[in-house]
C-alpha positions in Angstrom: -8.8 74.3 -30.2 -5.5 72.4 -29.9 -3.7 71.9 -26.6 -1.0 74.4 -27.8 -3.6 77.0 -28.6 -5.3 76.6 -25.2 -1.9 77.0 -23.4 -1.1 80.0 -25.5 -4.5 81.6 -24.8 -4.0 81.0 -21.0 -0.6 82.5 -21.1 -1.9 85.4 -23.1 -4.6 86.1 -20.6 -2.1 85.9 -17.8 0.2 88.3 -19.5 -2.7 90.6 -20.2 -3.8 90.6 -16.6 -0.2 91.3 -15.4 0.0 94.2 -17.9 -3.3 95.7 -16.7 -2.1 95.3 -13.1 1.2 97.1 -13.8 -0.8 99.8 -15.6 -3.0 100.1 -12.5 0.1 100.7 -10.4 1.8 103.2 -12.8 -1.1 104.5 -14.8 -2.8 108.0 -14.9 -4.4 107.4 -11.5 -1.7 105.1 -9.9 -2.4 103.0 -6.9 1.2 103.0 -5.9 0.8 106.1 -3.6 -2.2 104.4 -1.9 -0.1 101.3 -1.2 2.8 103.5 0.0 0.5 105.3 2.4 -0.8 102.0 3.8 2.8 100.7 4.3 3.7 104.0 6.0 0.8 103.7 8.3 1.8 100.1 9.1 5.3 101.2 9.8 4.0 103.9 12.3 1.9 101.2 14.0 4.9 98.9 14.2 6.9 101.7 15.9 4.0 102.1 18.4 4.1 98.4 19.1 7.8 98.6 19.6 7.4 101.4 22.1 4.6 99.5 23.9 6.9 96.5 24.1 9.7 98.5 25.6 7.2 99.8 28.3 6.1 96.3 29.0 9.7 95.2 29.3 10.4 97.9 31.9 7.3 96.9 33.8 8.2 93.2 33.6 11.7 93.9 35.0 10.2 95.9 37.9 7.7 93.2 38.8 10.3 90.4 38.3 12.5 92.1 40.9 9.6 92.4 43.4 8.7 88.8 42.8 12.2 87.6 43.5 12.4 89.7 46.6 9.1 88.3 47.9 10.1 84.7 47.2 13.5 85.2 48.9 11.6 86.7 51.9 9.3 83.7 52.0 6.3 86.1 51.5 4.0 83.6 49.8 1.1 86.0 49.5 3.1 88.7 47.8 5.1 86.4 45.7 1.9 84.8 44.4 0.4 88.2 43.6 3.5 89.4 41.9 3.8 86.1 39.9 0.3 86.5 38.7 0.9 90.1 37.6 4.2 89.0 36.0 2.3 86.3 34.0 -0.2 88.9 32.7 2.5 91.3 31.7 4.4 88.5 29.8 1.1 87.5 28.1 0.8 91.1 26.9 4.4 91.1 25.7 3.8 87.9 23.7 0.6 89.5 22.1 2.4 92.7 21.2 5.5 90.9 19.9 3.5 88.5 17.8 1.4 91.4 16.3 4.5 93.4 15.6 6.2 90.5 13.7 3.0 89.8 11.7 2.7 93.5 10.7 6.4 93.6 9.7 5.9 90.6 7.5 3.0 92.0 5.6 4.6 95.4 5.4 7.6 93.8 3.6 5.3 92.0 1.2 3.3 95.2 0.5 6.5 97.1 -0.3 7.2 94.5 -3.1 3.7 94.9 -4.5 4.6 98.4 -5.8 7.1 96.8 -8.1 5.8 93.3 -8.7 2.0 94.0 -9.0 1.1 90.7 -7.3 -1.9 92.2 -5.7 -4.3 89.3 -5.0 -1.5 87.1 -3.5 -0.3 89.8 -1.3 -3.0 92.3 -0.3 -5.7 89.7 0.5 -3.6 87.9 3.1 -2.5 91.3 4.5 -6.1 92.2 5.0 -6.6 88.9 6.9 -3.6 89.5 9.0 -4.5 93.0 9.9 -8.1 91.9 10.8 -6.7 89.2 13.1 -4.0 91.5 14.7 -6.7 94.1 15.3 -8.8 91.6 17.2 -5.8 90.2 19.2 -4.6 93.7 20.2 -8.0 94.6 21.6 -6.9 93.7 25.1 -3.3 94.8 25.0 -3.6 98.0 22.9 -7.3 99.0 22.4 -6.2 102.3 20.7 -4.6 100.3 17.9 -7.9 99.0 16.7 -9.0 102.2 15.0 -5.8 102.7 13.0 -5.6 99.1 11.9 -9.3 99.3 10.9 -8.5 102.3 8.7 -5.5 100.5 7.1 -7.6 97.4 6.4 -10.3 99.5 4.8 -7.7 101.2 2.7 -6.3 97.9 1.4 -9.9 96.7 0.7 -10.4 99.8 -1.3 -7.2 99.2 -3.3 -8.3 95.6 -4.1 -11.6 96.9 -5.3 -9.9 99.5 -7.5 -7.5 96.9 -9.0 -10.5 94.7 -9.7 -12.3 97.5 -11.4 -9.3 98.5 -13.5 -8.2 95.0 -14.5 -11.8 93.6 -14.8 -11.0 90.9 -12.3 -13.1 89.8 -9.4 -11.0 89.0 -6.3 -12.3 86.6 -3.7 -10.9 87.3 -0.3 -11.5 84.7 2.4 -11.4 86.2 5.9 -8.8 83.7 7.0 -6.8 82.6 4.0 -4.2 79.9 4.2 -1.5 82.5 3.5 -2.8 84.8 6.3 -2.9 81.9 8.7 0.6 80.9 7.7 1.9 84.4 8.4 0.2 84.5 11.8 1.5 81.1 12.7 5.1 82.0 11.8 4.8 85.3 13.8 3.4 83.3 16.8 6.3 80.9 16.7 8.9 83.6 16.4 7.3 85.6 19.2 7.3 82.5 21.5 11.0 81.9 20.8 11.9 85.5 21.5 9.9 85.6 24.7 11.3 82.3 26.0 14.9 83.4 25.2 14.6 86.9 26.7 12.6 86.4 29.9 14.2 84.9 33.0 12.5 82.4 35.3 11.6 83.3 38.9 13.7 81.3 41.3 12.4 80.0 44.7 14.3 80.5 47.9 16.4 77.4 47.1 17.3 78.7 43.7 14.9 76.5 41.7 12.6 78.0 39.2 9.0 78.5 40.2 7.9 80.4 37.1 8.6 79.4 33.5 8.5 82.0 30.8 7.0 79.4 28.4 4.0 78.8 30.6 
């Protein structure tokens, strides 16, 4: 077989796969509603994370004021206790913010799948991200684990259905490079937002004793 024929055959196989995938989305038993359901569930989870972040922010503001008052009163025991509590709340804020950003990114990608049909490149990393976020949120929001587990299972089912319809076997690594990239970007954005939004606690002379980046 000539080089041209090989290239043509490869392109033909690619076009055939793309066609089968599009038919899987729009066919007699379309997968599009399943993907839309998953994105709607993710959107609801993002809203819950947003609400949790707002509650943490209110708690952080309250503890911050108490910490400053204790520092200014030279109450070292109270200021240390409040500072430790403040550090824990800010840790939770970072976890929730990072998780929210990661879920927002995969939700946006999943919304494009309904039109583009690029399943393997989008859904596999999304499953990895959801699995990681589910584990990370175990401490901050234990109740989120069940919902995220259901969404992950649903996306796994969609991948299996697409594989069956298109005759393609998808390999999904638990921690794909793309999933790790999404999580790393979310962590960097969360870190920047937290550092920009949270004030430092001053000591009695006006110098900072607590850094939000710590």
